[in-house]
HTML snippet that shows the backbone in 3Dmol.js (N, CA, C, O; Angstrom):
<script src="https://3Dmol.org/build/3Dmol-min.js"></script>
<div id="view" style="width:600px;height:400px;position:relative"></div>
<script>
const pdb = `
ATOM      1  N   MET A   1     126.863  83.139 109.501  1.00  0.00           N
ATOM      2  CA  MET A   1     127.129  82.382 108.289  1.00  0.00           C
ATOM      3  C   MET A   1     128.184  83.115 107.482  1.00  0.00           C
ATOM      4  O   MET A   1     128.237  84.344 107.435  1.00  0.00           O
ATOM      5  N   GLN A   2     129.018  82.308 106.852  1.00  0.00           N
ATOM      6  CA  GLN A   2     130.114  82.892 106.105  1.00  0.00           C
ATOM      7  C   GLN A   2     130.402  82.043 104.866  1.00  0.00           C
ATOM      8  O   GLN A   2     130.552  80.826 104.974  1.00  0.00           O
ATOM      9  N   PRO A   3     130.481  82.679 103.674  1.00  0.00           N
ATOM     10  CA  PRO A   3     130.891  81.932 102.493  1.00  0.00           C
ATOM     11  C   PRO A   3     132.357  81.539 102.640  1.00  0.00           C
ATOM     12  O   PRO A   3     133.144  82.265 103.247  1.00  0.00           O
ATOM     13  N   PHE A   4     132.713  80.397 102.086  1.00  0.00           N
ATOM     14  CA  PHE A   4     134.069  79.876 102.277  1.00  0.00           C
ATOM     15  C   PHE A   4     134.476  79.084 101.047  1.00  0.00           C
ATOM     16  O   PHE A   4     133.659  78.372 100.465  1.00  0.00           O
ATOM     17  N   GLU A   5     135.739  79.205 100.650  1.00  0.00           N
ATOM     18  CA  GLU A   5     136.301  78.445  99.544  1.00  0.00           C
ATOM     19  C   GLU A   5     137.538  77.717 100.042  1.00  0.00           C
ATOM     20  O   GLU A   5     138.330  78.278 100.798  1.00  0.00           O
ATOM     21  N   LEU A   6     137.704  76.476  99.623  1.00  0.00           N
ATOM     22  CA  LEU A   6     138.818  75.657 100.083  1.00  0.00           C
ATOM     23  C   LEU A   6     139.323  74.804  98.933  1.00  0.00           C
ATOM     24  O   LEU A   6     138.534  74.234  98.180  1.00  0.00           O
ATOM     25  N   GLU A   7     140.647  74.717  98.798  1.00  0.00           N
ATOM     26  CA  GLU A   7     141.260  73.804  97.835  1.00  0.00           C
ATOM     27  C   GLU A   7     142.001  72.741  98.621  1.00  0.00           C
ATOM     28  O   GLU A   7     142.699  73.051  99.586  1.00  0.00           O
ATOM     29  N   LEU A   8     141.853  71.484  98.213  1.00  0.00           N
ATOM     30  CA  LEU A   8     142.564  70.409  98.888  1.00  0.00           C
ATOM     31  C   LEU A   8     142.904  69.308  97.907  1.00  0.00           C
ATOM     32  O   LEU A   8     142.300  69.188  96.841  1.00  0.00           O
ATOM     33  N   VAL A   9     143.886  68.508  98.290  1.00  0.00           N
ATOM     34  CA  VAL A   9     144.298  67.338  97.506  1.00  0.00           C
ATOM     35  C   VAL A   9     144.044  66.108  98.366  1.00  0.00           C
ATOM     36  O   VAL A   9     144.484  66.035  99.513  1.00  0.00           O
ATOM     37  N   ILE A  10     143.336  65.153  97.800  1.00  0.00           N
ATOM     38  CA  ILE A  10     143.045  63.904  98.505  1.00  0.00           C
ATOM     39  C   ILE A  10     143.863  62.798  97.856  1.00  0.00           C
ATOM     40  O   ILE A  10     143.752  62.560  96.653  1.00  0.00           O
ATOM     41  N   GLU A  11     144.687  62.121  98.652  1.00  0.00           N
ATOM     42  CA  GLU A  11     145.538  61.054  98.164  1.00  0.00           C
ATOM     43  C   GLU A  11     144.690  59.900  97.629  1.00  0.00           C
ATOM     44  O   GLU A  11     143.569  59.697  98.097  1.00  0.00           O
ATOM     45  N   PRO A  12     145.208  59.136  96.649  1.00  0.00           N
ATOM     46  CA  PRO A  12     144.415  58.068  96.026  1.00  0.00           C
ATOM     47  C   PRO A  12     143.824  57.062  97.012  1.00  0.00           C
ATOM     48  O   PRO A  12     142.660  56.688  96.864  1.00  0.00           O
ATOM     49  N   GLN A  13     144.579  56.611  98.008  1.00  0.00           N
ATOM     50  CA  GLN A  13     144.034  55.628  98.951  1.00  0.00           C
ATOM     51  C   GLN A  13     142.929  56.230  99.807  1.00  0.00           C
ATOM     52  O   GLN A  13     141.957  55.543 100.121  1.00  0.00           O
ATOM     53  N   ARG A  14     143.054  57.478 100.188  1.00  0.00           N
ATOM     54  CA  ARG A  14     142.011  58.145 100.974  1.00  0.00           C
ATOM     55  C   ARG A  14     140.778  58.427 100.116  1.00  0.00           C
ATOM     56  O   ARG A  14     139.654  58.407 100.619  1.00  0.00           O
ATOM     57  N   TRP A  15     140.982  58.689  98.830  1.00  0.00           N
ATOM     58  CA  TRP A  15     139.887  58.944  97.904  1.00  0.00           C
ATOM     59  C   TRP A  15     138.945  57.743  97.848  1.00  0.00           C
ATOM     60  O   TRP A  15     137.725  57.902  97.861  1.00  0.00           O
ATOM     61  N   ARG A  16     139.518  56.545  97.785  1.00  0.00           N
ATOM     62  CA  ARG A  16     138.722  55.327  97.710  1.00  0.00           C
ATOM     63  C   ARG A  16     138.005  55.040  99.033  1.00  0.00           C
ATOM     64  O   ARG A  16     136.911  54.476  99.034  1.00  0.00           O
ATOM     65  N   GLN A  17     138.614  55.424 100.149  1.00  0.00           N
ATOM     66  CA  GLN A  17     138.047  55.123 101.464  1.00  0.00           C
ATOM     67  C   GLN A  17     136.858  56.012 101.810  1.00  0.00           C
ATOM     68  O   GLN A  17     135.979  55.598 102.566  1.00  0.00           O
ATOM     69  N   GLY A  18     136.822  57.198 101.280  1.00  0.00           N
ATOM     70  CA  GLY A  18     135.690  58.070 101.618  1.00  0.00           C
ATOM     71  C   GLY A  18     135.931  59.504 101.238  1.00  0.00           C
ATOM     72  O   GLY A  18     136.358  60.308 102.067  1.00  0.00           O
ATOM     73  N   ARG A  19     135.666  59.830 100.010  1.00  0.00           N
ATOM     74  CA  ARG A  19     135.917  61.196  99.531  1.00  0.00           C
ATOM     75  C   ARG A  19     134.973  62.206 100.176  1.00  0.00           C
ATOM     76  O   ARG A  19     135.384  63.330 100.463  1.00  0.00           O
ATOM     77  N   VAL A  20     133.724  61.831 100.407  1.00  0.00           N
ATOM     78  CA  VAL A  20     132.778  62.753 101.041  1.00  0.00           C
ATOM     79  C   VAL A  20     133.215  63.041 102.473  1.00  0.00           C
ATOM     80  O   VAL A  20     133.184  64.189 102.916  1.00  0.00           O
ATOM     81  N   ALA A  21     133.621  62.005 103.192  1.00  0.00           N
ATOM     82  CA  ALA A  21     134.094  62.191 104.568  1.00  0.00           C
ATOM     83  C   ALA A  21     135.329  63.081 104.596  1.00  0.00           C
ATOM     84  O   ALA A  21     135.462  63.914 105.492  1.00  0.00           O
ATOM     85  N   ALA A  22     136.228  62.922 103.641  1.00  0.00           N
ATOM     86  CA  ALA A  22     137.439  63.750 103.588  1.00  0.00           C
ATOM     87  C   ALA A  22     137.088  65.215 103.350  1.00  0.00           C
ATOM     88  O   ALA A  22     137.694  66.101 103.952  1.00  0.00           O
ATOM     89  N   CYS A  23     136.119  65.477 102.480  1.00  0.00           N
ATOM     90  CA  CYS A  23     135.683  66.848 102.220  1.00  0.00           C
ATOM     91  C   CYS A  23     135.047  67.456 103.463  1.00  0.00           C
ATOM     92  O   CYS A  23     135.359  68.588 103.833  1.00  0.00           O
ATOM     93  N   ARG A  24     134.157  66.709 104.107  1.00  0.00           N
ATOM     94  CA  ARG A  24     133.491  67.216 105.309  1.00  0.00           C
ATOM     95  C   ARG A  24     134.480  67.489 106.428  1.00  0.00           C
ATOM     96  O   ARG A  24     134.354  68.479 107.149  1.00  0.00           O
ATOM     97  N   GLN A  25     135.467  66.608 106.572  1.00  0.00           N
ATOM     98  CA  GLN A  25     136.475  66.792 107.618  1.00  0.00           C
ATOM     99  C   GLN A  25     137.298  68.048 107.350  1.00  0.00           C
ATOM    100  O   GLN A  25     137.585  68.807 108.276  1.00  0.00           O
ATOM    101  N   ALA A  26     137.676  68.273 106.107  1.00  0.00           N
ATOM    102  CA  ALA A  26     138.455  69.467 105.763  1.00  0.00           C
ATOM    103  C   ALA A  26     137.651  70.741 106.035  1.00  0.00           C
ATOM    104  O   ALA A  26     138.200  71.727 106.527  1.00  0.00           O
ATOM    105  N   LEU A  27     136.373  70.726 105.722  1.00  0.00           N
ATOM    106  CA  LEU A  27     135.526  71.900 105.978  1.00  0.00           C
ATOM    107  C   LEU A  27     135.290  72.114 107.467  1.00  0.00           C
ATOM    108  O   LEU A  27     135.278  73.252 107.936  1.00  0.00           O
ATOM    109  N   ALA A  28     135.101  71.029 108.213  1.00  0.00           N
ATOM    110  CA  ALA A  28     134.827  71.123 109.647  1.00  0.00           C
ATOM    111  C   ALA A  28     135.965  71.788 110.415  1.00  0.00           C
ATOM    112  O   ALA A  28     135.746  72.334 111.497  1.00  0.00           O
ATOM    113  N   ALA A  29     137.159  71.747 109.873  1.00  0.00           N
ATOM    114  CA  ALA A  29     138.292  72.409 110.524  1.00  0.00           C
ATOM    115  C   ALA A  29     138.125  73.929 110.529  1.00  0.00           C
ATOM    116  O   ALA A  29     138.820  74.626 111.268  1.00  0.00           O
ATOM    117  N   HIS A  30     137.203  74.449 109.704  1.00  0.00           N
ATOM    118  CA  HIS A  30     137.011  75.896 109.586  1.00  0.00           C
ATOM    119  C   HIS A  30     135.658  76.369 110.111  1.00  0.00           C
ATOM    120  O   HIS A  30     135.426  77.574 110.210  1.00  0.00           O
ATOM    121  N   GLY A  31     134.773  75.451 110.444  1.00  0.00           N
ATOM    122  CA  GLY A  31     133.443  75.792 110.939  1.00  0.00           C
ATOM    123  C   GLY A  31     132.478  74.663 110.631  1.00  0.00           C
ATOM    124  O   GLY A  31     132.872  73.619 110.110  1.00  0.00           O
ATOM    125  N   GLU A  32     131.208  74.880 110.957  1.00  0.00           N
ATOM    126  CA  GLU A  32     130.192  73.855 110.693  1.00  0.00           C
ATOM    127  C   GLU A  32     129.567  74.110 109.325  1.00  0.00           C
ATOM    128  O   GLU A  32     128.919  75.137 109.124  1.00  0.00           O
ATOM    129  N   PRO A  33     129.755  73.180 108.375  1.00  0.00           N
ATOM    130  CA  PRO A  33     129.209  73.409 107.037  1.00  0.00           C
ATOM    131  C   PRO A  33     127.685  73.258 106.999  1.00  0.00           C
ATOM    132  O   PRO A  33     127.142  72.228 107.399  1.00  0.00           O
ATOM    133  N   LEU A  34     127.009  74.299 106.511  1.00  0.00           N
ATOM    134  CA  LEU A  34     125.560  74.235 106.310  1.00  0.00           C
ATOM    135  C   LEU A  34     125.261  73.596 104.958  1.00  0.00           C
ATOM    136  O   LEU A  34     124.358  72.769 104.833  1.00  0.00           O
ATOM    137  N   ARG A  35     126.026  73.987 103.959  1.00  0.00           N
ATOM    138  CA  ARG A  35     125.945  73.367 102.640  1.00  0.00           C
ATOM    139  C   ARG A  35     127.292  73.529 101.970  1.00  0.00           C
ATOM    140  O   ARG A  35     128.045  74.457 102.266  1.00  0.00           O
ATOM    141  N   TRP A  36     127.587  72.609 101.060  1.00  0.00           N
ATOM    142  CA  TRP A  36     128.859  72.685 100.359  1.00  0.00           C
ATOM    143  C   TRP A  36     128.745  71.972  99.020  1.00  0.00           C
ATOM    144  O   TRP A  36     127.845  71.162  98.797  1.00  0.00           O
ATOM    145  N   ALA A  37     129.696  72.300  98.124  1.00  0.00           N
ATOM    146  CA  ALA A  37     129.709  71.698  96.795  1.00  0.00           C
ATOM    147  C   ALA A  37     131.136  71.639  96.289  1.00  0.00           C
ATOM    148  O   ALA A  37     131.967  72.480  96.633  1.00  0.00           O
ATOM    149  N   ILE A  38     131.411  70.639  95.469  1.00  0.00           N
ATOM    150  CA  ILE A  38     132.674  70.566  94.741  1.00  0.00           C
ATOM    151  C   ILE A  38     132.466  71.366  93.463  1.00  0.00           C
ATOM    152  O   ILE A  38     131.614  71.023  92.643  1.00  0.00           O
ATOM    153  N   THR A  39     133.243  72.430  93.294  1.00  0.00           N
ATOM    154  CA  THR A  39     133.055  73.309  92.132  1.00  0.00           C
ATOM    155  C   THR A  39     134.115  73.110  91.063  1.00  0.00           C
ATOM    156  O   THR A  39     133.971  73.619  89.951  1.00  0.00           O
ATOM    157  N   ALA A  40     135.179  72.377  91.380  1.00  0.00           N
ATOM    158  CA  ALA A  40     136.205  72.056  90.386  1.00  0.00           C
ATOM    159  C   ALA A  40     136.966  70.824  90.868  1.00  0.00           C
ATOM    160  O   ALA A  40     137.136  70.605  92.067  1.00  0.00           O
ATOM    161  N   ALA A  41     137.414  70.032  89.909  1.00  0.00           N
ATOM    162  CA  ALA A  41     138.175  68.822  90.237  1.00  0.00           C
ATOM    163  C   ALA A  41     139.197  68.575  89.129  1.00  0.00           C
ATOM    164  O   ALA A  41     138.949  68.860  87.957  1.00  0.00           O
ATOM    165  N   GLU A  42     140.345  68.041  89.527  1.00  0.00           N
ATOM    166  CA  GLU A  42     141.413  67.772  88.570  1.00  0.00           C
ATOM    167  C   GLU A  42     142.291  66.648  89.122  1.00  0.00           C
ATOM    168  O   GLU A  42     142.639  66.647  90.302  1.00  0.00           O
ATOM    169  N   GLN A  43     142.640  65.712  88.278  1.00  0.00           N
ATOM    170  CA  GLN A  43     143.549  64.642  88.683  1.00  0.00           C
ATOM    171  C   GLN A  43     144.972  65.168  88.576  1.00  0.00           C
ATOM    172  O   GLN A  43     145.385  65.654  87.523  1.00  0.00           O
ATOM    173  N   ARG A  44     145.715  65.068  89.662  1.00  0.00           N
ATOM    174  CA  ARG A  44     147.113  65.504  89.700  1.00  0.00           C
ATOM    175  C   ARG A  44     147.971  64.334  90.161  1.00  0.00           C
ATOM    176  O   ARG A  44     147.443  63.377  90.728  1.00  0.00           O
ATOM    177  N   PRO A  45     149.283  64.387  89.933  1.00  0.00           N
ATOM    178  CA  PRO A  45     150.149  63.273  90.344  1.00  0.00           C
ATOM    179  C   PRO A  45     150.064  62.952  91.838  1.00  0.00           C
ATOM    180  O   PRO A  45     150.166  61.787  92.221  1.00  0.00           O
ATOM    181  N   GLU A  46     149.880  63.957  92.678  1.00  0.00           N
ATOM    182  CA  GLU A  46     149.832  63.730  94.128  1.00  0.00           C
ATOM    183  C   GLU A  46     148.457  63.273  94.610  1.00  0.00           C
ATOM    184  O   GLU A  46     148.314  62.860  95.760  1.00  0.00           O
ATOM    185  N   GLY A  47     147.448  63.342  93.751  1.00  0.00           N
ATOM    186  CA  GLY A  47     146.113  62.895  94.128  1.00  0.00           C
ATOM    187  C   GLY A  47     145.038  63.721  93.455  1.00  0.00           C
ATOM    188  O   GLY A  47     145.311  64.469  92.516  1.00  0.00           O
ATOM    189  N   GLN A  48     143.830  63.584  93.932  1.00  0.00           N
ATOM    190  CA  GLN A  48     142.682  64.305  93.369  1.00  0.00           C
ATOM    191  C   GLN A  48     142.603  65.690  93.987  1.00  0.00           C
ATOM    192  O   GLN A  48     142.442  65.826  95.200  1.00  0.00           O
ATOM    193  N   TRP A  49     142.716  66.722  93.148  1.00  0.00           N
ATOM    194  CA  TRP A  49     142.612  68.107  93.600  1.00  0.00           C
ATOM    195  C   TRP A  49     141.154  68.529  93.501  1.00  0.00           C
ATOM    196  O   TRP A  49     140.492  68.259  92.499  1.00  0.00           O
ATOM    197  N   LEU A  50     140.654  69.194  94.542  1.00  0.00           N
ATOM    198  CA  LEU A  50     139.271  69.657  94.574  1.00  0.00           C
ATOM    199  C   LEU A  50     139.203  71.098  95.044  1.00  0.00           C
ATOM    200  O   LEU A  50     139.997  71.535  95.877  1.00  0.00           O
ATOM    201  N   ARG A  51     138.244  71.823  94.499  1.00  0.00           N
ATOM    202  CA  ARG A  51     137.902  73.141  95.043  1.00  0.00           C
ATOM    203  C   ARG A  51     136.494  72.996  95.613  1.00  0.00           C
ATOM    204  O   ARG A  51     135.570  72.569  94.922  1.00  0.00           O
ATOM    205  N   LEU A  52     136.352  73.357  96.874  1.00  0.00           N
ATOM    206  CA  LEU A  52     135.064  73.289  97.559  1.00  0.00           C
ATOM    207  C   LEU A  52     134.580  74.701  97.844  1.00  0.00           C
ATOM    208  O   LEU A  52     135.364  75.579  98.203  1.00  0.00           O
ATOM    209  N   GLU A  53     133.284  74.907  97.679  1.00  0.00           N
ATOM    210  CA  GLU A  53     132.653  76.142  98.112  1.00  0.00           C
ATOM    211  C   GLU A  53     131.598  75.766  99.137  1.00  0.00           C
ATOM    212  O   GLU A  53     130.852  74.804  98.954  1.00  0.00           O
ATOM    213  N   ALA A  54     131.544  76.530 100.210  1.00  0.00           N
ATOM    214  CA  ALA A  54     130.643  76.165 101.307  1.00  0.00           C
ATOM    215  C   ALA A  54     130.112  77.414 101.993  1.00  0.00           C
ATOM    216  O   ALA A  54     130.650  78.511 101.844  1.00  0.00           O
ATOM    217  N   VAL A  55     129.051  77.212 102.742  1.00  0.00           N
ATOM    218  CA  VAL A  55     128.552  78.211 103.692  1.00  0.00           C
ATOM    219  C   VAL A  55     128.753  77.579 105.065  1.00  0.00           C
ATOM    220  O   VAL A  55     128.254  76.488 105.343  1.00  0.00           O
ATOM    221  N   LEU A  56     129.496  78.287 105.917  1.00  0.00           N
ATOM    222  CA  LEU A  56     129.861  77.746 107.231  1.00  0.00           C
ATOM    223  C   LEU A  56     129.265  78.584 108.351  1.00  0.00           C
ATOM    224  O   LEU A  56     129.083  79.794 108.217  1.00  0.00           O
ATOM    225  N   LEU A  57     128.967  77.921 109.449  1.00  0.00           N
ATOM    226  CA  LEU A  57     128.672  78.620 110.710  1.00  0.00           C
ATOM    227  C   LEU A  57     129.996  78.678 111.469  1.00  0.00           C
ATOM    228  O   LEU A  57     130.622  77.651 111.730  1.00  0.00           O
ATOM    229  N   VAL A  58     130.404  79.877 111.811  1.00  0.00           N
ATOM    230  CA  VAL A  58     131.663  80.048 112.556  1.00  0.00           C
ATOM    231  C   VAL A  58     131.425  80.748 113.865  1.00  0.00           C
ATOM    232  O   VAL A  58     132.368  80.977 114.623  1.00  0.00           O
TER     233      VAL A  58
END
`;
const viewer = $3Dmol.createViewer("view");
viewer.addModel(pdb, "pdb");
viewer.setStyle({}, {cartoon: {color: "spectrum"}});
viewer.zoomTo();
viewer.render();
</script>
């Protein structure tokens, strides 16, 4: 298990289609998420910026 932090920007059209799926997909690229949370969010011109904190199996 490993603590992990990730920042990502989700485009507006993708945000509406499935924000949870987008977060899980971004985390899965680094390992299997055991638990995760959005710890910060901000609207930016390019889309929704998020900071995720997770515990991953790698």
